[in-house]
C-alpha positions as CSV (number, residue, x, y, z in Angstrom):
1,M,-11.0,10.2,7.1
2,F,-11.2,10.5,3.5
3,K,-10.4,6.4,3.1
4,Q,-13.1,5.6,5.2
5,L,-15.5,7.7,3.3
6,L,-14.0,5.8,0.2
7,C,-14.9,2.4,1.5
8,A,-18.3,3.8,2.8
9,L,-19.2,4.8,-0.8
10,F,-17.6,1.8,-2.1
11,G,-20.0,-0.1,0.0
12,L,-23.1,1.8,-1.3
13,G,-22.2,1.1,-4.9
14,L,-21.8,-2.9,-3.9
15,A,-25.0,-2.4,-2.1
16,F,-26.8,-1.3,-5.6
17,G,-24.7,-3.5,-8.0
18,V,-22.9,-0.9,-10.2
19,V,-19.2,-1.8,-8.6
20,A,-17.3,-4.4,-10.7
21,A,-14.1,-5.8,-9.2
22,D,-11.1,-4.4,-11.4
23,T,-8.6,-4.4,-8.6
24,L,-7.9,-7.3,-6.0
25,A,-8.6,-5.0,-3.6
26,D,-12.1,-4.3,-4.8
27,M,-12.5,-8.1,-5.5
28,H,-11.7,-8.2,-1.5
29,A,-14.1,-5.8,-0.6
30,E,-16.7,-7.2,-2.1
31,M,-16.6,-9.9,0.9
32,N,-16.9,-7.7,3.6
33,G,-16.0,-4.1,2.8
34,C,-12.6,-2.7,4.0
35,E,-12.4,-4.6,6.9
36,S,-12.2,-7.6,4.7
37,C,-8.3,-6.7,4.6
38,H,-8.4,-3.3,7.1
39,Q,-8.7,-3.3,10.7
40,D,-11.7,-0.8,11.3
41,G,-11.7,-0.5,7.5
42,T,-8.5,1.6,8.0
43,P,-4.8,1.1,6.9
44,S,-2.3,0.0,9.7
45,S,0.6,2.3,9.2
46,D,3.1,-1.0,9.0
47,Y,0.1,-3.3,7.5
48,A,0.9,-6.1,9.8
49,Y,-2.3,-6.4,10.5
50,E,-3.4,-6.3,6.5
51,N,-0.8,-9.0,6.1
52,E,-2.1,-11.2,9.1
53,Q,-5.4,-11.3,7.2
54,C,-4.0,-12.5,4.1
55,V,-2.5,-15.4,6.1
56,S,-5.7,-16.1,7.9
57,C,-7.5,-16.6,4.5
58,H,-4.7,-17.6,2.0
59,G,-2.3,-19.5,4.2
60,A,1.8,-19.4,4.9
61,E,4.1,-18.3,2.0
62,S,5.3,-21.6,2.8
63,E,2.3,-23.6,2.3
64,L,0.9,-21.4,-1.1
65,P,1.6,-22.9,-4.6
66,G,4.4,-22.1,-6.8
67,E,8.3,-22.0,-5.8
68,Q,8.5,-18.6,-5.5
69,H,6.4,-18.4,-2.0
70,A,8.6,-20.8,-0.6
71,A,11.3,-19.2,-1.9
72,H,10.7,-16.0,-0.2
73,A,8.6,-17.3,3.1
74,D,10.4,-15.4,6.4
75,I,11.7,-13.0,3.9
76,L,9.1,-11.3,2.6
77,V,5.6,-10.1,3.6
78,C,2.6,-10.7,1.2
79,S,2.4,-6.8,0.8
80,D,5.7,-6.5,-0.2
81,C,4.7,-8.0,-3.6
82,H,1.0,-7.9,-3.7
83,K,-0.4,-4.5,-4.1
84,P,-4.4,-5.0,-3.7
85,H,-5.0,-0.9,-4.8
86,E,-2.9,-1.7,-7.6
87,M,-3.0,-4.6,-9.2
88,E,-5.8,-5.8,-11.5
89,V,-7.9,-8.8,-10.7
90,G,-5.8,-11.8,-12.4
91,Q,-2.5,-9.5,-12.5
92,K,0.5,-11.1,-10.8
93,P,3.7,-9.4,-9.3
94,T,6.8,-9.9,-11.7
95,C,10.0,-11.2,-10.3
96,D,11.9,-8.1,-12.1
97,A,10.6,-5.7,-10.1
98,C,12.9,-6.8,-7.7
99,H,15.2,-8.8,-9.3
100,D,17.2,-7.3,-12.5
101,D,17.1,-10.3,-14.6
102,G,14.0,-12.0,-12.9
103,R,16.0,-14.7,-11.5
104,Q,19.1,-13.3,-9.3
105,P,18.9,-11.1,-6.1
């Protein structure tokens, strides 16, 4: 309920042009509200729906540019690295978030 209220308030902000895209979630919400990523605007418990939405717009990991996507295809899902509500627009996840030296498992 609280998240739906936040999405509704965010939508009002978009309608009046007062919200700037600071996070990846904001940027995606500008397209179609919270429904851009979340079914009925509500996050799923396992993020399966959200990860399917990523793939439907951006393509499968194996099709994306950068060796990091191909190296993790069929091992990780988008939300394992990308945190749209936490990451600023233009910010990218780093290897050392999961790997000690950025290269080794």
